[in-house]
C-alpha positions in Angstrom: -8.7 -31.1 4.4 -7.2 -33.2 1.6 -4.4 -35.8 2.1 -2.0 -33.5 0.2 -2.7 -30.6 2.5 -2.4 -32.9 5.5 1.0 -34.2 4.2 2.2 -30.6 3.7 1.1 -29.7 7.2 3.1 -32.7 8.5 6.2 -31.6 6.6 5.9 -28.0 7.8 5.6 -29.3 11.4 8.8 -31.3 11.1 10.7 -28.4 9.4 9.8 -26.2 12.4 10.9 -28.7 15.0 14.0 -27.8 17.0 16.7 -30.4 17.1 15.8 -33.4 19.1 12.4 -31.9 20.1 9.1 -33.6 19.4 7.3 -30.3 19.3 7.1 -27.6 16.7 8.5 -24.2 17.6 6.1 -21.5 16.5 8.9 -18.9 16.7 10.9 -21.0 14.1 7.7 -21.5 12.1 7.0 -17.7 11.9 10.7 -16.9 11.3 10.7 -19.2 8.3 7.7 -17.3 6.9 9.3 -14.0 7.5 12.5 -15.0 5.7 10.4 -15.3 2.5 9.4 -11.6 2.8 5.9 -12.4 4.0 4.9 -10.5 7.2 2.9 -13.0 9.2 1.6 -10.6 11.8 0.2 -8.0 9.5 -0.4 -9.7 6.1 -4.2 -10.2 5.8 -3.7 -13.6 4.3 -2.1 -14.8 7.5 -4.9 -13.4 9.7 -6.6 -16.7 10.2 -3.2 -18.4 11.1 -2.4 -15.7 13.7 -5.9 -15.8 15.1 -5.7 -19.6 15.6 -2.3 -19.3 17.3 -3.6 -16.6 19.6 -6.4 -18.9 20.6 -3.9 -21.6 21.5 -1.9 -19.0 23.3 -4.9 -18.1 25.5 -5.6 -21.8 26.2 -1.9 -22.5 27.2 -1.8 -19.2 29.2 1.3 -18.0 27.2 1.9 -14.3 26.8 3.3 -14.4 23.2 2.6 -16.8 20.4 6.4 -17.0 19.7 6.7 -18.9 23.0 4.4 -21.7 21.9 5.6 -25.2 21.3 3.0 -27.4 19.7 2.8 -31.2 19.2 1.7 -32.6 15.9 -2.0 -32.7 16.7 -2.0 -29.1 18.1 -0.1 -27.9 15.1 -2.4 -29.6 12.6 -5.4 -28.1 14.4 -3.9 -24.6 13.8 -2.9 -25.5 10.2 -6.5 -26.6 9.4 -7.8 -23.2 10.3 -5.2 -21.3 8.2 -4.9 -20.4 4.5 -3.5 -23.7 3.3 -2.8 -22.6 -0.3 -0.9 -19.6 0.8 1.2 -21.5 3.3 2.0 -24.1 0.7 3.3 -21.5 -1.7 5.5 -20.0 1.1 7.1 -23.3 2.1 7.8 -24.6 -1.4 9.3 -21.2 -2.4 6.6 -20.7 -5.0 6.6 -16.9 -4.6 7.5 -14.1 -7.0 11.0 -13.9 -5.7 11.9 -17.4 -4.4 15.3 -16.5 -3.0 14.2 -13.4 -1.0 17.1 -13.4 1.4 19.6 -13.1 -1.4 17.5 -10.4 -3.1 17.3 -8.5 0.2 21.1 -8.7 0.6 21.7 -7.2 -2.9 19.0 -4.5 -2.5 20.5 -3.5 0.9 24.0 -3.2 -0.6 22.6 -0.9 -3.3 20.5 1.1 -0.9 23.6 1.8 1.3 25.7 2.7 -1.7 23.1 5.3 -3.0 22.8 6.7 0.6 26.2 8.3 0.1 24.8 10.5 -2.7 24.1 13.9 -1.2 23.3 15.8 -4.4 20.3 18.0 -5.0 18.1 19.9 -2.6 14.5 19.7 -1.4 11.7 21.6 -3.1 11.4 25.1 -1.7 8.3 26.6 -3.4 6.2 25.0 -0.6 7.8 25.9 2.8 6.8 22.5 4.4 8.6 20.6 1.7 11.8 22.7 2.1 12.0 21.9 5.8 12.4 18.2 5.3 15.9 16.9 6.0 17.8 16.1 2.8 19.4 13.1 4.6 16.1 11.2 4.6 16.2 8.1 2.5 13.6 5.3 2.5 12.9 2.4 0.3 10.0 -0.2 0.3 9.3 -3.1 -2.1 6.2 -5.2 -2.4 6.1 -8.1 -4.8 3.0 -9.3 -6.6 2.8 -12.1 -4.0 3.0 -9.6 -1.1 6.7 -10.2 -0.2 7.9 -7.0 1.6 11.2 -5.3 2.1 11.6 -1.9 3.7 14.8 0.0 4.5 15.8 3.4 6.0 13.1 6.0 6.6 10.3 3.8 5.3 7.8 4.9 7.9 8.3 8.6 7.5 5.2 10.2 6.0 5.3 12.4 2.9 2.8 13.9 0.6 2.5 12.0 -2.7 2.3 15.1 -4.9 2.5 14.1 -8.6 2.7 10.4 -7.8 -1.1 10.8 -7.3 -1.5 11.5 -11.1 -1.4 7.8 -12.3 -3.9 6.8 -9.7 -6.5 9.5 -10.3 -6.1 8.7 -14.0 -6.6 5.0 -13.3 -9.7 5.7 -11.3 -11.2 7.7 -14.2 -10.4 4.8 -16.6 -11.9 2.2 -14.2 -15.1 4.1 -13.8 -15.7 5.5 -17.3 -13.6 3.5 -19.7 -10.8 4.7 -21.9 -12.9 5.9 -24.8 -14.7 8.6 -22.7 -11.6 9.5 -20.7 -9.5 10.0 -23.8 -12.1 12.3 -25.2 -10.7 14.8 -22.7 -7.2 13.5 -22.2 -4.3 13.0 -24.6 -1.8 10.1 -24.3 1.4 11.5 -25.9 4.5 13.0 -24.3 4.3 16.8 -24.6 8.0 17.5 -25.2 7.4 20.6 -23.1 7.8 21.6 -19.4 5.3 19.7 -17.2 3.5 22.9 -16.3 3.6 24.7 -19.7 0.5 26.4 -20.9 -0.1 24.4 -24.0 -2.5 21.8 -25.5 -2.0 19.1 -28.1 -3.2 19.3 -31.7 -6.7 18.1 -30.7 -7.2 20.8 -28.0 -6.6 18.5 -25.1 -3.9 18.2 -22.4 -1.1 16.0 -23.8 -1.3 13.4 -21.1 -2.5 12.9 -17.5 1.1 12.9 -16.0 1.6 16.7 -16.5 -0.2 19.4 -14.6 -2.8 20.2 -17.2 -3.7 16.6 -17.6 -3.9 16.0 -13.8 -6.2 19.0 -13.5 -8.3 17.4 -16.2 -8.4 14.1 -14.3 -9.7 16.1 -11.3 -12.4 17.7 -13.5 -13.4 14.3 -14.8 -13.7 12.8 -11.3 -15.8 15.7 -10.1 -18.1 16.1 -13.1 -18.4 12.6 -14.6 -17.6 10.0 -11.9 -20.5 9.4 -9.5 -21.9 12.9 -10.2 -24.5 12.4 -7.4 -21.8 12.8 -4.8 -21.0 16.2 -3.4 -17.4 17.3 -3.2 -16.7 16.1 0.3 -18.1 12.7 -0.4 -16.2 12.6 -3.7 -13.0 13.2 -1.8 -13.8 10.4 0.6 -14.5 8.2 -2.4 -11.1 9.0 -3.9 -9.3 8.6 -0.6 -10.8 5.2 -0.1 -9.7 4.2 -3.6 -6.1 5.1 -2.7 -6.6 3.1 0.6 -7.7 0.0 -1.3 -4.8 0.3 -3.8 -2.5 0.3 -0.8 -4.0 -2.8 0.8 -5.8 -0.8 3.5 -2.4 0.4 4.8 -1.6 4.0 5.8 -3.0 6.9 3.8 -3.5 10.3 5.3 -4.0 13.9 4.4 -1.7 17.0 5.1 -3.9 20.1 5.3 -1.0 22.5 5.7 0.5 21.3 2.4 -2.9 21.6 0.8 -3.2 25.2 1.9 0.4 26.0 0.7 -0.4 24.4 -2.7 -3.4 26.6 -3.1 -1.5 29.7 -2.0 1.2 29.1 -4.7 -1.1 28.1 -7.5 -0.7 30.9 -10.0 0.6 28.7 -12.8 -2.0 26.0 -12.2 -4.7 28.7 -12.1 -3.5 29.9 -15.5 -3.6 26.3 -16.9 -7.1 25.8 -15.6 -8.5 29.0 -17.1 -6.6 28.4 -20.3 -8.3 25.0 -20.6 -11.7 26.5 -19.8 -11.3 29.2 -22.5 -10.5 26.4 -25.0 -13.6 24.4 -23.8 -11.6 21.5 -22.6 -13.5 20.6 -19.5 -16.5 18.2 -19.4 -19.7 19.9 -18.5 -20.6 20.1 -14.8 -21.6 22.3 -11.9 -18.1 22.5 -10.3 -16.1 25.8 -10.6 -12.5 26.2 -11.6 -11.6 26.6 -8.0 -13.4 23.4 -7.0 -11.5 21.5 -9.7 -8.1 23.0 -8.6 -8.8 22.4 -4.9 -9.7 18.8 -5.7 -6.4 18.4 -7.6 -4.4 19.9 -4.7 -6.2 17.6 -2.2 -5.1 14.5 -4.1 -1.6 15.8 -4.3 -1.7 16.5 -0.5 -2.6 12.9 0.4 0.2 11.5 2.5 1.6 8.0 2.7 4.9 6.3 3.7 7.1 4.3 1.4 5.9 1.1 3.0 2.2 1.6 2.2 3.0 3.3 -1.1 4.9 0.3 -2.3 1.7 -1.8 -2.0 -0.1 0.7 -4.3 2.8 0.3 -6.8 2.6 -3.5 -6.5 -1.2 -3.4 -7.3 -0.3 -1.8 -10.6 2.4 -4.4 -11.1 -0.1 -7.1 -10.4 -2.6 -6.1 -13.1 -4.9 -4.2 -10.7 -5.2 -6.8 -8.0 -3.9 -5.8 -4.6 -1.2 -8.4 -3.6 -2.0 -8.4 0.1 -5.8 -8.4 0.0 -6.3 -10.2 -3.3 -9.0 -7.6 -4.1 -9.4 -6.6 -7.8 -9.1 -2.8 -7.8 -8.6 -1.9 -11.4 -9.4 -3.7 -14.7 -6.3 -4.8 -16.7 -7.0 -2.4 -19.6 -6.8 0.6 -17.2 -3.5 -0.7 -15.8 -2.1 -1.1 -19.3 -2.9 2.6 -20.1 -1.5 3.8 -16.8 1.8 1.9 -17.1 2.2 3.0 -20.7 2.0 6.7 -19.8 4.2 6.2 -16.7 6.8 4.7 -19.0 6.7 7.5 -21.5 5.8 10.5 -19.4 6.5 9.8 -15.7 9.5 11.8 -14.8 8.9 15.3 -16.1 11.6 16.4 -18.6 13.7 13.4 -17.7 11.1 10.9 -18.9 12.8 10.0 -22.2 16.2 9.5 -20.6 14.6 7.5 -17.8 12.8 5.3 -20.3 16.1 4.7 -22.2 18.2 4.0 -19.1 15.7 2.1 -16.9 12.9 1.0 -19.2 10.3 0.5 -16.5 7.2 2.5 -15.7 7.8 5.2 -13.0 6.4 8.3 -11.6 8.0 11.0 -9.4 6.8 13.8 -7.3 8.3 17.0 -5.8 7.9 15.6 -2.3 10.8 13.3 -3.1 8.9 10.1 -3.8 9.3 7.9 -6.9 7.2 4.8 -7.6 8.7 2.2 -9.9 6.6 -0.7 -11.4 8.1 -4.0 -12.5 5.1 -5.6 -14.2 4.2 -9.1 -13.0 7.0 -8.9 -10.3 6.9 -5.9 -7.9 6.3 -2.3 -7.0 9.0 -0.1 -5.5 8.7 3.2 -3.7 11.8 5.3 -3.1 11.7 8.5 -1.0 14.4 11.1 -0.7 13.6 14.8 -0.6 16.6 16.1 -2.5 15.7 16.8 -6.1 17.6 17.4 -9.3 17.0 20.1 -11.8 14.2 18.2 -13.3 12.3 17.9 -10.0 13.1 14.2 -9.6 14.5 12.6 -6.4 18.3 12.3 -6.9 18.8 9.2 -5.0 15.6 7.6 -6.4 16.7 8.0 -10.0 20.2 6.8 -9.3 18.8 3.7 -7.5 16.6 2.8 -10.4 19.4 3.2 -12.9 21.7 0.9 -10.9 18.9 -1.5 -10.1 18.4 -2.5 -13.7 22.1 -3.0 -14.2 22.1 -5.5 -11.3 18.9 -7.3 -12.0 17.3 -8.8 -15.1 13.6 -7.7 -15.1 13.1 -8.3 -18.8 11.4 -11.6 -19.4 12.4 -11.5 -23.0 16.1 -11.4 -22.1 17.2 -15.0 -21.6 18.9 -15.3 -18.1 21.2 -17.9 -19.6 22.7 -15.2 -21.8 22.6 -12.3 -19.4 25.1 -11.7 -16.6 22.5 -10.1 -14.4 20.6 -11.5 -11.4 17.2 -12.9 -12.3 15.1 -12.3 -9.1 12.5 -14.8 -10.4 15.0 -17.6 -10.0 17.1 -19.0 -7.2 20.7 -17.9 -7.6 21.8 -21.5 -7.9 19.2 -22.2 -10.5 20.3 -19.2 -12.5 24.0 -20.3 -12.3 23.0 -23.8 -13.4 21.0 -22.6 -16.3 23.9 -20.4 -17.5 26.4 -23.2 -17.2 24.1 -25.7 -19.0 23.6 -23.1 -21.8 27.3 -22.5 -22.3 28.2 -26.2 -22.3 25.4 -27.1 -24.6 26.5 -24.3 -27.0 30.1 -25.6 -26.9 28.8 -29.1 -27.6 26.7 -28.2 -30.7 29.0 -25.5 -32.0 26.5 -22.6 -31.3 29.0 -19.8 -31.7 26.3 -17.0 -31.5 25.2 -18.1 -28.0 28.8 -18.1 -26.8 29.5 -14.7 -28.3 26.4 -13.2 -26.7 27.4 -14.6 -23.3 31.0 -13.3 -23.6 29.9 -9.8 -24.7 27.6 -9.6 -21.7 30.5 -10.3 -19.3 29.9 -14.0 -18.6 33.0 -15.9 -17.3 33.9 -18.3 -20.1 36.1 -20.4 -17.8 33.1 -21.8 -15.9 33.1 -25.6 -15.5 30.7 -28.4 -14.7 30.9 -31.0 -11.9 33.6 -32.9 -13.9 35.6 -29.6 -14.1 35.1 -29.5 -17.9 35.0 -26.0 -19.4 33.4 -25.0 -22.7 36.9 -25.3 -24.2 37.1 -29.0 -23.1 33.7 -29.6 -24.7 34.3 -27.8 -28.0 37.7 -29.5 -28.4 36.1 -32.9 -27.7 33.4 -32.4 -30.3 35.6 -30.9 -33.0 34.2 -27.3 -33.3 37.1 -25.4 -34.7 35.4 -22.0 -34.9 34.3 -22.3 -31.2 37.8 -23.2 -30.1 39.3 -20.3 -32.0 36.7 -17.9 -30.4 37.4 -19.2 -26.9 41.2 -19.0 -27.3 41.7 -15.9 -29.5 38.9 -13.7 -28.3 37.9 -14.9 -24.8 41.5 -15.8 -23.8 40.3 -18.7 -21.7 42.6 -20.9 -19.6 44.3 -23.4 -22.0 45.8 -25.6 -19.3 42.8 -26.3 -17.1 42.3 -29.9 -16.2 39.1 -31.9 -15.8 38.6 -34.4 -13.0 40.5 -37.0 -15.1 43.4 -34.7 -15.5 42.9 -34.0 -19.1 43.5 -30.6 -20.7 41.5 -29.3 -23.8 44.4 -30.2 -26.1 44.5 -33.7 -24.8 40.8 -33.9 -25.5 41.3 -33.0 -29.1 44.2 -35.4 -29.5 42.2 -38.3 -28.0 39.4 -37.5 -30.4 41.9 -37.2 -33.3 40.8 -33.7 -34.2 44.1 -32.5 -35.8 42.9 -29.0 -36.8 41.8 -28.3 -33.2 45.0 -29.6 -31.8 46.9 -27.3 -34.2 44.7 -24.3 -33.1 45.4 -25.1 -29.4 49.1 -25.5 -29.9 49.3 -22.1 -31.7 47.3 -20.5 -28.9 49.6 -22.1 -26.3 52.7 -20.9 -28.1 51.3 -17.3 -28.3 50.4 -17.5 -24.6 53.9 -18.7 -23.8 55.5 -15.9 -25.8 53.3 -13.3 -24.1 54.3 -14.7 -20.7 58.0 -14.5 -21.6 57.6 -10.9 -22.8 55.8 -10.0 -19.6 58.6 -11.7 -17.5 61.3 -9.9 -19.5 59.6 -6.6 -19.0 59.2 -7.3 -15.3 62.9 -8.1 -15.1 63.9 -4.9 -16.8 61.8 -2.9 -14.4 63.4 -4.7 -11.5 66.9 -3.9 -12.8 66.0 -0.2 -13.2 64.4 0.1 -9.7 67.2 -1.9 -8.1 69.9 0.3 -9.7 68.2 3.5 -8.6 67.7 2.3 -5.1 71.2 0.9 -4.9 72.6 4.3 -6.0 70.5 6.1 -3.4 71.6 3.9 -0.6 75.3 3.2 -1.4 76.3 6.6 -2.8 74.2 9.0 -0.8 75.7 12.4 -0.7 78.3 11.7 -3.5 78.3 14.3 -6.3 80.9 12.8 -8.6 79.9 11.7 -12.1 80.1 8.0 -12.9 81.2 6.4 -16.2 79.6 3.5 -17.9 81.8 0.9 -16.3 80.9 2.2 -12.9 77.2 2.1 -13.8 77.5 -1.5 -15.0 79.1 -2.5 -11.8 76.3 -0.8 -9.9 73.7 -2.7 -11.8 75.4 -6.0 -11.2 75.6 -5.2 -7.5 72.0 -4.2 -7.5 70.9 -7.4 -9.2 72.9 -9.4 -6.7 71.2 -7.6 -3.9 67.8 -8.1 -5.5 68.3 -11.9 -5.7 66.8 -12.5 -2.3 65.1 -9.3 -1.5 63.8 -6.5 -3.6 65.8 -3.3 -2.7 62.5 -1.3 -2.3 61.4 -3.7 0.4 64.7 -3.7 2.4 65.4 -1.5 5.3 68.2 1.0 5.2 
């Protein structure tokens, strides 16, 4: 082990010591790892660490590794047997989402908010799907570094249905290459219903995300991919591929769903025979029924949101499984899959979803929706209640609100965007934003300031000296910036820095007469507005006071009152209002 690794191990040891103790608490050590989103007990990359701790546990005759307290030599012995590089990344916050606790907090808030949405209803064309409680709501996230977050019914099993389509298409691409696959598959949105009996202008299914295209993927897998395998072995091969995509986590099969799929397959039968009549299928020995059964079997694979999120994260990670570090797909295959998920992933809502969310997604009638944030994370949402397009109601709403809360677009500068950048610590993002605004005020960069303002950024932010952008602009003589901040942004004109100086005093000290004039005009306007508001407030008080005074003092009286009497009433009301507002007094 190198000196650097040894030094890091020493630092981790001291971080994990309890106050005043000379030994490292393994419980504290593992909790620190867990707070970053890494699951030390189940993550394959932590297996060597857990195994080493279990060995020490046996030696010390402890029942649980959490009860262990190790001195420096004992801890370093365990550390030497672990994955040094991975532990280093964990403890220096060099993971995809460095502030995972804050990220978890915001996602949990959003999850609970969406939970209140009880719209839609489960799919009913398959009896088993219709029996699932519409109250079910689960979410799981896996980042490209294997950080995990799961909420709600994340362990409930569901059949993946149409969310299998991107994966079978990806397998075809990985085995055969895009040139051969696209000989049989289109890659354009159809503009039609997902199960419509129609082909594109080249006599092919429009894309693999609709039923005809997914049936074609099944035909390609059966007839062209490893043709030496029989159908049962071919199913095992595809099943194991899904398993590898999910980091060897849970993947199962629901036979009753498969039978129901086959029993309600009139439309899919029509699609398959229509494609055979048009000579769409690759040559092979498998029948139409074999192809359809294979398609139904892939739709009847079952997962939970926890395992399914790893599959989504493998796509986000360019085809490399985040938890096993195994390369499952070539990058070119991932590129094609994500492109079609982006344009065709949510049935007839695909275009709207592309516009509102702008991230690759795929939904299924079982209530699942996978969302891929390239180079960051995969998300699986599961809620059985569907909208009229066959998409999970809660899942779609979550995605639309998610992108309003977080900035996932690398091309959108976090300094100019009033969204949370999960790739940064929240303090780092705030510091970047502040530095950007103050620098823009210093050099007179009006465009940057405008962009920040229109995105909802608080233009009254200040630095450690309590200097705002207005202080800086006034001190550096940028008239246009000062006008923008005062006339458009309506910033605080009287804020003082730590030396007690206001922006107008800054401009006077720097002898910028034009800016001083602009600030004086702005202060006069602000003063007039304040006076008008005060006058309006006073008039409202008079009217309320008079009405209340009449109600209290002349209750039951029916005689009319002349102007002099009313004036006297108002005077009395104002006098009574001097100390206490009449509406707040007791009768």
